[in-house]
C-alpha positions in Angstrom: 0.0 0.0 0.0 1.4 3.4 -0.9 2.2 6.1 1.5 -0.7 8.5 1.0 1.5 11.6 1.8 -1.6 13.8 2.1 0.1 17.1 2.4 -0.5 19.7 1.0 -3.9 18.8 -0.4 -5.5 16.8 2.4 -9.2 17.7 2.8 -10.7 17.9 6.3 -13.8 18.9 8.1 -16.8 19.9 5.9 -14.6 19.7 2.8 -14.1 16.0 3.3 -16.6 14.4 0.9 -17.1 11.3 3.1 -18.0 13.3 6.2 -21.7 13.6 7.0 -21.1 17.4 7.5 -20.1 17.6 3.8 -23.4 16.1 2.6 -25.4 18.4 4.8 -24.1 21.4 2.9 -26.1 22.9 0.0 -25.6 21.2 -3.3 -23.8 24.1 -4.9 -21.3 24.3 -2.0 -20.5 20.6 -2.3 -19.9 21.0 -6.0 -17.6 23.9 -5.4 -15.4 21.5 -3.3 -15.5 18.9 -6.1 -14.5 21.6 -8.6 -11.4 22.5 -6.6 -10.5 18.8 -6.4 -10.8 18.4 -10.1 -8.3 21.2 -10.7 -5.6 19.2 -8.7 -2.9 17.5 -10.7 -3.7 14.1 -9.2 -6.4 12.4 -7.1 -6.4 14.0 -3.6 -6.0 11.9 -0.5 -8.5 12.2 2.3 -8.4 10.8 5.8 -11.7 9.3 6.7 -13.7 11.3 9.2 -12.5 10.9 12.8 -16.0 10.6 14.3 -18.6 8.0 15.1 -17.1 4.5 14.8 -14.6 5.4 12.1 -11.0 5.9 13.0 -8.7 8.5 11.7 -5.6 6.5 10.5 -7.1 5.4 7.3 -8.3 7.1 4.2 -8.9 7.1 0.4 -8.1 8.9 -2.8 -11.0 10.8 -4.3 -11.7 10.3 -8.0 -13.7 13.3 -9.1 -12.9 13.8 -12.8 -15.3 12.1 -15.3 -12.3 10.4 -17.0 -10.9 9.1 -13.8 -14.2 7.7 -12.6 -14.6 6.0 -15.9 -11.1 4.5 -15.8 -11.6 2.9 -12.4 -15.2 2.0 -12.9 -14.6 0.2 -16.2 -11.5 -1.7 -15.0 -12.5 -4.2 -12.4 -9.3 -6.2 -12.8 -7.4 -3.3 -11.2 -10.2 -1.7 -9.1 -12.2 -4.4 -7.3 -15.6 -4.1 -5.6 -14.3 -6.6 -2.9 -14.3 -6.6 0.0 -16.9 -3.8 -0.1 -17.9 -1.0 -2.4 -20.1 0.9 0.0 -17.9 1.7 3.0 -14.3 2.4 3.9 -14.7 0.1 6.8 -13.7 -3.5 6.0 -15.0 -4.9 9.3 -17.4 -7.7 8.8 -16.6 -8.1 5.1 -14.8 -11.5 5.4 -17.8 -13.4 3.9 -17.8 -16.1 1.3 -18.7 -15.0 -2.3 -21.7 -17.2 -2.1 -23.1 -15.1 0.7 -21.9 -11.6 -0.3 -24.1 -8.8 -1.7 -24.0 -8.5 -5.4 -22.7 -4.9 -5.0 -19.6 -6.2 -3.3 -18.7 -8.9 -5.8 -16.5 -9.1 -8.9 -17.1 -11.4 -11.9 -17.7 -14.2 -12.3 -19.9 -14.4 -9.2 -21.3 -10.9 -9.8 -22.3 -11.9 -13.3 -24.0 -15.1 -12.1 -26.3 -13.3 -9.6 -27.0 -10.5 -12.1 -28.1 -13.0 -14.8 -30.5 -14.6 -12.3 -32.0 -11.2 -11.3 -31.9 -9.6 -14.7 -35.2 -10.9 -16.0 -37.1 -9.6 -13.0 -36.0 -6.0 -13.6 -35.7 -6.2 -17.4 -37.5 -3.6 -19.5 -40.1 -6.2 -20.5 -40.8 -7.2 -16.9 -41.1 -3.6 -15.8 -43.4 -2.8 -18.7 -45.8 -5.5 -17.5 -46.3 -3.6 -14.3 -46.7 -0.2 -16.0 -50.4 -0.1 -15.2 -49.8 -0.8 -11.5 -47.2 2.0 -11.3 -49.6 4.4 -13.0 -52.3 3.4 -10.5 -50.0 4.0 -7.6 -49.0 7.4 -9.0 -52.7 8.4 -9.3 -53.4 7.4 -5.7 -50.3 9.3 -4.6 -51.4 12.5 -6.3 -55.1 12.0 -5.2 -53.8 11.9 -1.6 -51.7 15.0 -2.2 -54.6 17.0 -3.6 -56.7 16.0 -0.6 -53.9 16.7 1.9 -52.7 20.0 0.6 -49.3 21.5 1.5 -47.1 18.9 3.1 -43.7 17.2 3.2 -43.1 16.1 -0.4 -40.6 13.4 0.6 -42.9 11.6 3.0 -46.2 11.9 1.1 -45.2 12.0 -2.6 -41.6 10.8 -3.3 -41.8 7.8 -0.9 -44.9 5.8 -1.7 -44.3 4.9 -5.4 -40.8 3.5 -5.2 -41.5 1.8 -1.9 -44.5 -0.1 -3.2 -43.0 -1.0 -6.6 -39.7 -2.4 -5.4 -41.4 -4.5 -2.7 -44.0 -5.8 -5.2 -41.2 -6.8 -7.6 -39.3 -8.6 -4.9 -42.3 -10.3 -3.5 -42.7 -8.7 -0.1 -46.3 -8.8 1.0 -48.1 -5.6 1.6 -48.3 -6.1 5.4 -44.5 -6.5 5.7 -43.3 -3.7 3.4 -43.1 -0.9 5.9 -41.1 -3.2 8.3 -38.7 -4.3 5.5 -38.0 -0.7 4.3 -37.5 0.6 7.9 -35.1 -2.2 8.6 -33.0 -1.5 5.5 -32.9 2.2 6.3 -31.5 1.3 9.8 -28.8 -0.8 8.1 -27.9 2.1 5.8 -27.3 4.4 8.7 -24.5 2.2 10.1 -22.4 3.1 7.0 -22.4 6.8 8.0 -19.2 8.2 9.5 -21.2 10.1 12.1 -23.7 7.4 12.9 -24.8 7.3 16.5 -27.5 4.6 16.0 -27.8 2.3 19.0 -26.2 -1.2 18.4 -29.4 -2.8 19.8 -31.5 -1.1 17.2 -29.2 -2.4 14.5 -29.3 -6.0 15.9 -33.1 -5.8 16.0 -33.3 -4.6 12.4 -30.9 -7.3 11.2 -32.9 -10.0 13.0 -36.2 -8.8 11.8 -35.1 -8.5 8.2 -33.4 -11.9 8.1 -36.5 -13.5 9.7 -38.8 -11.9 7.1 -36.7 -12.9 4.1 -36.0 -16.3 5.5 -39.7 -16.9 5.8 -40.4 -15.7 2.3 -37.5 -17.7 0.8 -38.9 -20.9 2.4 -42.3 -20.1 1.0 -41.0 -19.4 -2.5 -38.9 -22.6 -2.6 -42.1 -24.6 -2.3 -44.6 -22.3 -3.9 -42.9 -19.9 -6.4 -45.0 -16.9 -7.4 -43.0 -15.4 -10.3 -41.5 -12.6 -8.3 -37.8 -11.9 -7.8 -37.4 -14.0 -4.7 -38.9 -17.0 -6.5 -36.4 -16.5 -9.3 -33.4 -16.3 -6.9 -34.2 -19.4 -4.9 -35.7 -21.7 -7.5 -33.3 -24.1 -9.3 -33.0 -23.6 -13.1 -31.1 -25.5 -15.8 -27.4 -24.7 -15.6 -27.3 -23.0 -12.2 -28.0 -23.5 -8.6 -30.3 -21.3 -6.6 -28.7 -18.6 -4.4 -28.3 -19.2 -0.7 -30.7 -17.8 1.8 -28.1 -15.4 3.1 -27.2 -14.2 -0.4 -30.9 -13.7 -1.2 -31.2 -11.6 2.0 -28.2 -9.3 1.2 -29.4 -9.0 -2.4 -32.9 -8.0 -1.4 -31.5 -5.4 1.1 -29.3 -3.9 -1.7 -32.3 -3.8 -4.1 -34.6 -2.1 -1.5 -32.0 0.5 -0.7 -31.1 1.3 -4.3 -34.7 1.0 -5.5 -36.2 3.3 -3.0 -33.7 5.9 -1.8 -32.5 6.8 -5.3 -35.9 7.4 -6.8 -37.1 9.2 -3.7 -34.2 11.6 -3.8 -34.4 12.2 -7.5 -38.1 13.1 -7.2 -37.4 15.6 -4.4 -34.5 17.1 -6.5 -36.8 17.4 -9.5 -39.3 19.5 -7.5 -36.5 21.6 -6.1 -35.0 22.3 -9.5 -38.4 23.0 -11.2 -39.0 25.5 -8.3 -35.5 27.2 -8.7 -35.6 27.3 -12.5 -39.1 28.5 -13.5 -38.1 29.0 -17.1 -37.2 25.3 -17.3 -40.6 24.4 -15.8 -42.4 26.5 -18.4 -40.3 24.9 -21.1 -41.2 21.4 -19.8 -44.9 22.1 -19.4 -45.1 23.3 -23.0 -44.4 19.7 -24.2 -44.4 17.4 -21.2 -44.5 14.1 -23.0 -41.8 15.2 -25.4 -39.4 16.9 -23.0 -39.8 14.9 -19.8 -37.4 12.1 -20.7 -34.6 14.5 -21.1 -35.7 16.4 -18.0 -35.4 13.1 -16.0 -31.9 12.6 -17.3 -30.9 16.1 -16.4 -32.3 15.7 -12.9 -30.3 12.5 -12.4 -27.2 14.2 -13.6 -27.7 17.2 -11.3 -28.5 15.1 -8.3 -26.7 11.7 -8.6 -28.5 10.2 -5.7 -26.0 7.3 -5.5 -23.2 9.7 -5.0 -20.2 7.4 -4.8 -18.8 3.9 -4.7 -15.5 2.5 -3.3 -13.0 0.4 -5.1 -9.9 -1.4 -3.8 -6.8 -1.5 -5.9 -5.6 -5.0 -6.7 -2.4 -4.3 -8.8 -0.1 -1.4 -9.5 -1.9 1.1 -11.7 -1.8 4.7 -12.5 -4.3 7.5 -12.8 -2.9 10.8 -14.1 0.1 11.6 -11.9 -0.5 9.1 -9.1 0.5 5.5 -8.9 -1.7 3.2 -6.8 -0.6 0.1 -5.1 -2.5 -3.0 -4.1 -4.7 -2.3 -1.1 -5.2 1.4 -1.8 -8.7 2.6 -1.5 -10.3 4.9 -4.1 -13.8 6.4 -4.1 -15.5 7.1 -7.4 -17.6 10.2 -6.9 -20.3 10.0 -9.5 -21.8 13.2 -8.1 -18.6 15.1 -9.0 -18.0 13.4 -12.4 -21.5 14.6 -13.4 -20.4 18.2 -13.0 -17.1 17.8 -14.8 -16.6 21.0 -17.0 -14.7 19.0 -19.6 -17.7 16.8 -20.3 -20.8 19.0 -19.4 -21.1 22.5 -20.7 -22.1 24.8 -17.8 -22.7 21.9 -15.4 -24.2 24.1 -12.7 -27.1 25.0 -15.0 -30.2 22.9 -15.0 -31.0 22.4 -18.7 -33.7 20.0 -19.7 -32.6 20.2 -23.3 -29.0 19.1 -22.5 -27.8 16.7 -25.2 -25.9 14.6 -25.1 -26.1 13.8 -21.4 -23.7 10.9 -20.6 -24.2 11.2 -16.8 -23.0 8.5 -14.4 -26.0 8.6 -12.0 -26.3 4.8 -12.4 -22.6 4.2 -12.4 -20.2 3.6 -15.2 -21.1 1.6 -18.3 -19.6 -1.6 -16.8 -20.6 -4.8 -15.1 -21.8 -2.8 -12.1 -24.1 -0.5 -14.0 -27.2 -0.1 -11.9 -29.5 -3.1 -12.3 -32.6 -1.1 -11.7 -31.8 1.9 -14.0 -34.8 1.3 -16.4 -37.1 0.9 -13.4 -36.0 4.1 -11.8 -36.5 6.0 -15.1 -40.0 4.6 -15.5 -41.0 5.5 -11.9 -39.7 9.0 -12.3 -41.4 9.5 -15.6 -44.7 8.1 -14.4 -45.0 10.1 -11.2 -43.7 13.4 -12.7 -46.2 13.0 -15.6 -49.1 12.5 -13.1 -47.9 15.2 -10.8 -47.2 17.9 -13.4 -50.3 17.2 -15.4 -52.6 17.5 -12.5 -50.7 20.0 -10.3 -48.5 22.0 -12.7 -47.9 24.8 -10.1 -46.6 22.5 -7.3 -43.4 24.0 -5.8 -41.0 23.6 -2.9 -41.4 26.2 -0.2 -38.1 25.8 1.5 -34.7 24.3 0.5 -34.4 20.6 1.0 -32.7 19.0 4.1 -29.9 16.7 3.0 -28.4 13.8 4.8 -25.8 11.1 3.8 -26.9 7.5 4.1 -23.9 5.5 3.1 -23.5 6.0 -0.6 -26.8 7.7 -1.0 -27.1 11.5 -0.7 -30.6 11.6 0.7 -33.2 14.4 1.0 -35.1 13.8 4.3 -37.5 16.8 4.2 -38.9 19.1 1.5 -42.1 21.1 2.1 -44.3 21.7 -0.9 -47.4 23.8 -1.7 -49.6 24.4 -4.7 -52.7 26.4 -5.8 
């Protein structure tokens, strides 16, 4: 492992992009920090935040240029997702590949699980539940109209992704709130500043494992065509995944399939409030311009802000040579604002084209499995919302919080009429 030699560019305090304090700053302030880092001659070393359960004598190099993120993200032979891609903390990552989460695996194991799950979240499979998503969107907006001004996150951005991802997985309606709550607790333990009680974490783990274990046992004997059935049923040429692997995969899918869409919807409302001319442009041709507006929202927000990779062999990015064991963090949120790729990246432009953002990761084996689903959910709910309540607006800036790799909006008041 190389000597990081952090001086003179070590970033600390609220300028450290893996500190919770950093992600609580307004979006433009965070991007100012990333812009300074992109101007450096080589990737900048950061010590990990000395708070919560993390220790100070460890750190990472930040990859913030689009080209650098692409280099590492598309080269798994040198930049591995093992032992973990979602934390600097390696504690508890010594699990067998058969039991590890798909997000923390390299090929061939990663490809095997991805092939199993692909059909459940393929465009054809998602299109088959299009009517259900539209019905959920209508109910959500019906409730909003009846409720009036409220927290947009809790009452609009949350219901659709929560229901759809649980329906795809096969979690029954009466267990969905429990499953999502447990996964959100597990996400919090990845935060540098987490103060969550260990007993609460243990309870969440036990509850979630018990739920998925029960469902796995049911699907082994009575498959119902959902994702869990696909995972645990034997098929020609492959073995079903283990119960533990199914549990970790479902946890990953819930976190990615709910938090990402929820945050993107809240960001969309914030941006349409802050850029009224873009709202007018969008409403002039909602069906025609919404797809590009969704892509620009994803670029602007990048809800899945980063992923970690661990160097496996000597390799070089710009003026820095990495050695095996070095940790690098791929900041998609920073790459999406790289001035060498995106003209005027701080401007929200729904006609931006091309828009090769990395909100769903690099175009590689780890590209987001649910990207098509997320785009459909965003498109369906925004269509329903802006058709029926075109003047809906945010009344205060959003409250941001880091949840592991997700930059999350926890509160956004809205009004209309």
